[in-house]
C-alpha positions as CSV (number, residue, x, y, z in Angstrom):
1,X,-4.5,10.3,-27.7
2,X,-5.5,13.1,-25.9
3,X,-8.0,16.2,-26.9
4,X,-10.4,18.8,-26.1
5,X,-14.3,19.0,-26.7
6,X,-15.5,22.4,-27.3
7,X,-18.8,21.8,-28.5
8,X,-21.0,21.0,-25.6
9,X,-24.5,20.0,-25.9
10,X,-26.9,21.2,-23.5
11,X,-28.7,18.0,-23.0
12,X,-25.9,16.2,-22.4
13,X,-24.6,16.1,-18.6
14,X,-21.1,18.0,-18.6
15,X,-18.1,16.2,-17.1
16,X,-14.4,17.0,-16.2
17,X,-13.0,13.7,-18.0
18,X,-14.2,10.5,-19.8
19,X,-11.3,7.2,-20.3
20,X,-12.2,5.6,-23.3
21,X,-10.3,1.7,-22.5
22,X,-9.8,-1.9,-24.2
23,X,-11.1,-3.5,-21.3
24,X,-12.5,-2.3,-17.5
25,X,-11.8,-4.4,-14.6
26,X,-14.3,-2.8,-11.8
27,X,-14.0,-4.9,-9.2
28,X,-17.2,-4.1,-8.1
29,X,-19.6,-7.1,-7.1
30,X,-22.6,-5.4,-9.0
31,X,-20.9,-5.0,-12.6
32,X,-19.4,-7.8,-14.4
33,X,-15.8,-8.9,-14.1
34,X,-14.5,-7.6,-17.7
35,X,-15.8,-4.8,-19.1
36,X,-15.0,-4.4,-22.8
37,X,-14.7,-1.2,-25.0
38,X,-16.7,0.8,-22.0
39,X,-15.5,4.2,-20.6
40,X,-15.4,5.8,-17.1
41,X,-17.2,9.3,-16.4
42,X,-15.2,11.5,-13.9
43,X,-16.1,14.2,-12.1
44,X,-14.8,16.2,-9.4
45,X,-13.0,12.9,-8.6
46,X,-15.4,11.1,-8.5
47,X,-16.9,8.2,-10.8
48,X,-20.2,9.5,-11.8
49,X,-20.7,6.4,-14.8
50,X,-18.9,3.6,-16.4
51,X,-20.6,2.5,-19.3
52,X,-19.6,0.8,-23.1
53,X,-18.1,3.6,-25.1
54,X,-21.3,3.7,-28.2
55,X,-23.3,4.9,-25.4
56,X,-21.7,8.4,-23.6
57,X,-22.3,10.5,-26.3
58,X,-25.7,10.5,-25.8
59,X,-25.9,11.0,-22.2
60,X,-22.4,12.8,-21.6
61,X,-20.0,15.6,-23.2
62,X,-16.7,15.7,-21.5
63,X,-13.9,17.8,-21.5
64,X,-11.2,16.3,-21.6
65,X,-11.2,12.1,-23.8
66,X,-8.3,10.1,-23.5
67,X,-8.4,6.9,-25.7
68,X,-6.8,4.1,-24.5
69,X,-7.4,1.5,-27.0
70,X,-4.4,-0.9,-26.0
71,X,-5.2,-0.2,-22.4
72,X,-7.0,-2.4,-19.0
73,X,-8.7,0.2,-16.6
74,X,-8.6,-1.1,-12.9
75,X,-8.6,0.7,-9.7
76,X,-5.3,2.1,-8.6
77,X,-3.1,-0.1,-6.3
78,X,-2.5,0.0,-2.4
79,X,1.0,-1.0,-0.9
80,X,-0.4,-1.7,2.9
81,X,3.2,-1.9,3.9
82,X,6.6,0.4,2.4
83,X,9.1,3.1,3.9
84,X,8.7,5.6,1.7
85,X,10.9,8.1,3.1
86,X,14.0,5.1,2.9
87,X,13.9,5.0,-1.1
88,X,16.8,7.0,-1.1
89,X,18.8,4.8,1.3
90,X,17.8,1.6,0.4
91,X,21.4,0.8,-1.2
92,X,23.1,1.4,2.5
93,X,24.5,-1.6,4.5
94,X,22.5,-3.8,2.0
95,X,25.0,-6.7,2.2
96,X,25.0,-6.7,6.5
97,X,23.0,-8.4,8.1
98,X,19.7,-6.9,9.1
99,X,20.2,-6.5,12.7
100,X,24.2,-4.9,11.7
101,X,22.7,-3.1,9.3
102,X,20.0,-1.0,11.7
103,X,22.5,-0.9,14.1
104,X,26.2,0.5,12.0
105,X,24.2,2.1,9.3
106,X,20.7,3.1,9.6
107,X,20.8,4.1,12.8
108,X,23.5,6.7,12.8
109,X,22.3,7.8,9.5
110,X,18.7,8.4,10.8
111,X,20.1,10.5,14.2
112,X,23.2,12.0,13.7
113,X,23.0,13.0,9.4
114,X,19.4,12.6,8.7
115,X,17.4,15.9,8.4
116,X,14.0,17.0,8.0
117,X,15.2,18.2,4.1
118,X,16.3,15.2,3.1
119,X,13.1,13.2,4.4
120,X,11.0,15.0,2.2
121,X,13.2,14.9,-0.6
122,X,13.0,11.0,-0.2
123,X,10.0,10.3,0.7
124,X,8.8,13.0,-2.4
125,X,10.6,10.3,-4.1
126,X,9.8,7.0,-2.9
127,X,6.0,8.4,-3.8
128,X,7.1,9.5,-7.7
129,X,8.1,5.3,-7.2
130,X,4.3,4.6,-6.0
131,X,2.8,6.5,-8.4
132,X,4.5,4.8,-11.7
133,X,3.1,1.4,-10.5
134,X,0.3,2.1,-9.9
135,X,-0.6,3.3,-6.1
136,X,-2.8,5.9,-5.3
137,X,-2.4,4.8,-1.3
138,X,0.2,3.7,1.0
139,X,0.9,2.6,4.6
140,X,4.3,3.5,5.4
141,X,6.4,3.5,8.6
142,X,9.3,4.9,8.7
143,X,11.3,7.5,11.4
144,X,10.5,10.8,9.6
145,X,6.6,10.1,9.8
146,X,5.8,14.3,9.6
147,X,7.8,14.2,6.3
148,X,5.8,11.3,4.6
149,X,2.4,13.2,6.3
150,X,3.6,16.2,4.3
151,X,4.6,14.5,0.8
152,X,1.0,12.5,1.1
153,X,-0.7,15.7,1.9
154,X,0.5,17.7,-0.9
155,X,-0.4,15.6,-3.6
156,X,-4.1,14.9,-2.1
157,X,-3.0,10.8,-1.6
158,X,-4.4,8.5,0.9
159,X,-2.2,7.5,3.5
160,X,-1.9,5.5,6.6
161,X,1.5,6.5,8.4
162,X,3.1,4.7,11.5
163,X,4.6,6.2,13.8
164,X,7.9,4.2,15.4
165,X,8.0,3.2,19.3
166,X,11.3,1.5,20.0
167,X,10.8,0.3,22.9
168,X,14.6,0.0,23.5
169,X,15.3,3.0,23.2
170,X,18.1,4.3,26.0
171,X,17.0,8.0,24.8
172,X,13.2,8.3,25.6
173,X,11.0,6.6,27.8
174,X,7.7,4.3,26.2
175,X,5.6,6.9,27.7
176,X,7.0,10.0,26.6
177,X,7.1,8.2,22.8
178,X,3.4,7.3,23.4
179,X,2.9,10.9,24.3
180,X,4.6,12.3,21.4
181,X,2.6,9.8,19.2
182,X,-0.5,11.1,20.4
183,X,0.0,14.7,20.0
184,X,1.1,14.2,16.8
185,X,-2.2,12.2,15.8
186,X,-4.3,15.0,17.4
187,X,-2.5,18.0,15.2
188,X,-3.3,15.6,12.3
189,X,-7.0,14.2,13.0
190,X,-8.6,16.5,11.0
191,X,-6.5,15.7,7.8
192,X,-9.1,13.3,5.2
193,X,-7.1,11.8,3.5
194,X,-4.3,11.3,6.5
195,X,-4.4,8.5,9.1
196,X,-2.0,8.2,11.8
197,X,-1.2,5.3,13.4
198,X,1.2,3.3,15.4
199,X,4.1,0.9,14.9
200,X,5.5,-1.0,18.0
201,X,8.8,-2.6,18.3
202,X,9.9,-5.1,21.1
203,X,6.6,-4.9,22.8
204,X,8.2,-7.7,25.0
205,X,9.9,-5.4,26.7
206,X,7.2,-3.5,28.2
207,X,5.6,-4.3,32.1
208,X,2.7,-6.0,32.4
209,X,1.0,-2.8,33.8
210,X,2.3,-0.8,30.7
211,X,0.9,-3.1,28.2
212,X,-2.4,-3.1,30.2
213,X,-2.4,0.3,30.0
214,X,-1.5,0.6,26.3
215,X,-3.9,-2.0,25.2
216,X,-7.0,0.4,27.4
217,X,-5.7,3.1,25.2
218,X,-5.4,1.6,21.9
219,X,-8.8,-0.2,21.9
220,X,-10.7,3.3,23.5
221,X,-8.6,5.2,20.5
222,X,-9.1,2.4,18.1
223,X,-5.4,3.3,16.8
224,X,-4.0,1.5,14.1
225,X,-0.9,-0.7,15.3
226,X,1.7,-2.4,13.2
227,X,3.6,-5.3,14.9
228,X,5.4,-7.4,13.0
229,X,6.0,-11.6,14.4
230,X,9.1,-12.0,13.1
231,X,11.3,-13.1,16.2
232,X,14.8,-12.1,14.2
233,X,14.1,-8.5,14.0
234,X,13.9,-8.0,18.1
235,X,16.1,-9.9,19.2
236,X,17.1,-7.7,22.4
237,X,15.0,-9.7,25.2
238,X,15.7,-13.1,26.3
239,X,12.4,-14.8,26.7
240,X,11.2,-13.8,23.3
241,X,12.1,-16.7,20.8
242,X,9.7,-17.0,18.2
243,X,6.5,-15.6,16.9
244,X,4.2,-17.4,18.5
245,X,6.0,-16.1,21.8
246,X,4.9,-12.6,20.0
247,X,1.4,-13.9,19.4
248,X,0.4,-15.2,22.7
249,X,1.8,-11.4,24.1
250,X,-0.6,-9.6,21.9
251,X,-4.0,-12.1,22.4
252,X,-3.4,-12.1,26.3
253,X,-3.7,-8.1,25.8
254,X,-6.3,-7.8,23.9
255,X,-4.8,-6.4,21.5
256,X,-5.6,-8.6,18.6
257,X,-8.0,-6.8,16.6
258,X,-9.2,-5.4,13.5
259,X,-7.1,-2.1,14.0
260,X,-3.9,-4.8,14.3
261,X,-2.2,-4.6,11.7
262,X,0.4,-7.5,11.6
263,X,3.1,-7.9,8.9
264,X,5.4,-11.6,8.8
265,X,2.8,-13.9,9.9
266,X,4.5,-17.1,10.1
267,X,5.7,-20.0,12.4
268,X,1.9,-20.3,13.9
269,X,-0.4,-22.9,13.8
270,X,-3.5,-23.8,12.6
271,X,-5.5,-22.7,15.2
272,X,-3.5,-19.1,15.3
273,X,-3.9,-18.4,12.1
274,X,-7.8,-19.3,12.1
275,X,-7.6,-17.2,15.6
276,X,-6.3,-14.2,13.4
277,X,-9.1,-14.6,10.8
278,X,-12.0,-14.2,13.8
279,X,-11.0,-11.4,15.2
280,X,-10.6,-9.7,11.6
281,X,-6.9,-8.8,12.2
282,X,-5.1,-7.4,9.3
283,X,-2.7,-10.0,7.8
284,X,0.0,-7.9,5.0
285,X,2.5,-10.3,3.3
286,X,5.5,-9.1,1.5
287,X,7.0,-11.8,-0.4
288,X,10.1,-10.2,-1.7
289,X,10.8,-8.7,1.6
290,X,10.7,-12.7,3.3
291,X,12.4,-14.1,0.5
292,X,15.4,-11.6,1.2
293,X,15.7,-12.3,5.0
294,X,15.2,-15.9,4.0
295,X,12.6,-16.7,6.7
296,X,9.1,-18.5,6.0
297,X,6.2,-17.2,3.7
298,X,3.2,-16.2,5.3
299,X,0.9,-19.2,5.3
300,X,-1.5,-17.3,2.2
301,X,-3.1,-20.3,1.3
302,X,-4.3,-21.0,4.7
303,X,-5.0,-17.4,5.6
304,X,-7.3,-16.9,2.3
305,X,-9.3,-20.0,2.8
306,X,-9.8,-18.4,6.8
307,X,-11.3,-15.4,5.4
308,X,-8.5,-13.5,6.7
309,X,-8.3,-9.5,6.0
310,X,-4.9,-10.3,3.5
311,X,-3.5,-7.3,2.1
312,X,0.4,-6.6,-0.3
313,X,3.0,-4.7,1.0
314,X,6.5,-4.2,-0.4
315,X,8.4,-3.6,2.9
316,X,11.4,-1.8,0.7
317,X,13.1,-1.8,3.7
318,X,14.5,-5.4,2.7
319,X,13.6,-5.7,-0.7
320,X,14.1,-2.5,-2.1
321,X,11.1,-2.5,-4.1
322,X,7.9,-0.4,-4.3
323,X,5.8,-1.9,-6.5
324,X,2.7,-4.0,-5.2
325,X,2.6,-6.1,-8.8
326,X,6.0,-7.6,-8.5
327,X,4.9,-8.9,-5.3
328,X,1.8,-10.1,-6.7
329,X,3.8,-12.2,-9.4
330,X,6.3,-13.8,-6.8
331,X,3.0,-14.4,-4.4
332,X,1.7,-16.2,-7.1
333,X,4.4,-18.8,-7.6
334,X,5.5,-19.0,-4.4
335,X,1.9,-19.9,-2.7
336,X,1.7,-22.7,-5.7
337,X,5.1,-23.8,-4.3
338,X,4.2,-24.3,-0.7
339,X,0.9,-25.4,-0.9
340,X,2.2,-27.8,-3.9
341,X,-1.3,-26.9,-5.4
342,X,-1.1,-25.0,-9.2
343,X,-5.0,-24.3,-8.8
344,X,-4.4,-21.9,-6.2
345,X,-5.9,-18.8,-6.3
346,X,-6.8,-17.1,-9.3
347,X,-5.7,-13.6,-10.6
348,X,-8.3,-11.9,-9.5
349,X,-8.3,-13.0,-6.2
350,X,-4.5,-12.2,-6.5
351,X,-5.2,-8.5,-7.6
352,X,-8.0,-8.2,-4.9
353,X,-5.1,-7.9,-2.0
354,X,-3.3,-4.9,-3.9
355,X,-6.7,-2.9,-4.7
356,X,-8.2,-3.2,-1.0
357,X,-9.1,-0.2,0.4
358,X,-7.0,0.9,3.8
359,X,-10.1,1.4,5.5
360,X,-13.0,-1.6,5.4
361,X,-15.5,0.5,6.7
362,X,-15.4,3.3,3.7
363,X,-14.6,0.9,0.7
364,X,-16.0,3.6,-1.5
365,X,-12.6,5.1,-1.3
366,X,-10.7,2.8,-3.7
367,X,-10.5,-0.2,-4.3
368,X,-14.1,-0.4,-6.8
369,X,-14.8,1.6,-9.6
370,X,-17.9,2.2,-9.3
371,X,-20.4,5.1,-9.4
372,X,-19.5,7.1,-6.6
373,X,-16.1,6.0,-6.1
374,X,-13.0,7.8,-5.8
375,X,-11.8,8.4,-9.4
376,X,-8.4,6.6,-8.6
377,X,-7.6,4.3,-11.3
378,X,-4.8,3.2,-12.5
379,X,-4.3,2.2,-16.5
380,X,-2.3,-1.0,-17.8
381,X,-0.7,-1.2,-21.5
382,X,-0.8,-4.3,-23.0
383,X,2.6,-4.8,-25.1
384,X,1.3,-6.6,-28.6
385,X,-1.5,-7.0,-30.1
386,X,-1.6,-10.8,-28.8
387,X,-3.4,-9.7,-25.5
388,X,-5.5,-12.5,-23.7
389,X,-9.0,-11.1,-23.9
390,X,-10.3,-13.9,-22.4
391,X,-8.6,-13.0,-19.1
392,X,-6.7,-10.3,-18.6
393,X,-6.1,-11.1,-14.9
394,X,-4.2,-14.1,-15.7
395,X,-2.3,-12.0,-18.3
396,X,-1.2,-9.0,-15.6
397,X,-0.9,-10.9,-12.4
398,X,1.7,-13.6,-14.4
399,X,3.2,-12.3,-17.3
400,X,2.9,-8.6,-17.4
401,X,6.2,-6.6,-17.2
402,X,5.7,-4.3,-13.8
403,X,6.6,-1.9,-15.6
404,X,3.8,-1.3,-18.0
405,X,1.6,0.6,-15.7
406,X,0.8,4.1,-18.0
407,X,-1.2,6.3,-16.0
408,X,-2.4,6.8,-13.4
409,X,-5.2,8.8,-11.9
410,X,-5.6,10.2,-7.9
411,X,-9.3,12.1,-7.2
412,X,-9.5,12.6,-11.3
413,X,-6.2,14.4,-11.7
414,X,-3.2,13.0,-13.4
415,X,-0.6,11.5,-11.3
416,X,1.0,9.3,-14.5
417,X,0.3,10.3,-18.0
418,X,1.8,8.0,-20.9
419,X,4.6,6.8,-18.1
420,X,5.5,10.6,-17.2
421,X,5.2,12.2,-13.4
422,X,3.1,14.8,-13.9
423,X,3.8,17.2,-11.1
424,X,7.2,15.7,-8.9
425,X,10.0,17.4,-10.6
426,X,12.7,13.9,-10.3
427,X,15.2,15.9,-12.0
428,X,15.5,18.5,-9.3
429,X,14.7,16.3,-6.4
430,X,18.0,13.8,-7.5
431,X,19.9,16.7,-8.1
432,X,19.4,17.9,-4.6
433,X,20.2,14.6,-2.9
434,X,23.4,13.8,-5.3
435,X,24.7,17.1,-2.9
436,X,24.0,15.2,0.2
437,X,25.7,12.8,-0.8
438,X,28.6,14.5,-2.4
């Protein structure tokens, strides 16, 4: 229920929005883990206070009040690895082995048939899925980074967009692709909500001089770099036989740093995993995609025990999934099985993998509901009255339906309200997409 307050007491501070909820999960070390019957006060897109609902009237008067008596509020999720531009095409060639799928289906589509307009439509449809999944931040890799950036900018969403460089591409040299990346990075550096990173495939195809030159540029400019350790993704180089070989290559050329983002972290020794943690490398886990591709699950238990920078992604390029909560639930079960430890991970720690900010140096941008933080908030509606008030963390992670995300605010602006998107016209986008499909 939402209503507008007209009478404003001059002794009270006027704020834009007041959200009253049954439970609040601040993820703020300065607050209790759970706050019951509390309100979040928002003004100019920023959280100004979190306090008991019965104390609000003495301090604040809100222009808009939202009553969520059967909901839990928590920081919005962050999908740390996806391909939002791939949303409309995830079904194409899905019955083929990945290498054949990319070579025979995806690459011809991207090079011959996919227009910038169509990439924009697909990106906005992908963002619609992210919004419904409670995401106010995302990191995305796809062949059309400009369209992903435009959609993120249009909706004022914080995004890290990886520009893909394919070293095996015969049409463009590595140096030309790198120059294009640096040019686009320079053009977008003033967008506060968007950062342009780099995705590098087949680094083993580079010469030693190229790698040394790239390493210097990478470390000097602090470029966010995405690399997969999965050898089955890249079979074009005979000397590259395992994730260990790629890890060794990255280590030799000083690419293991906090700016390196690794997906498919498996096949490494405990010593090598510890080295990743020591160097604050960002390790991104996408359980659904790893299962679909039938490779090993990342050693989440050991990564966590070494204080690794551990994050959750969906890799919908393989999984066709853009919902981090689905990944969290699968991760919760698989890590217990892999480690043979039923007590592994409490639910709060698992949820923490999904609410981390993109930028570890600016924790207030996302990841906590605290005074001064951006009002990026999602609301989870409990299915019935028999909710676990003692530990709603456990309920959300282990037993919740992923479709129970009812509201999402990005910078204090509602993007999902009572399960409905507020400013994305899916009907129009789908109709336009259907014309192309026909």
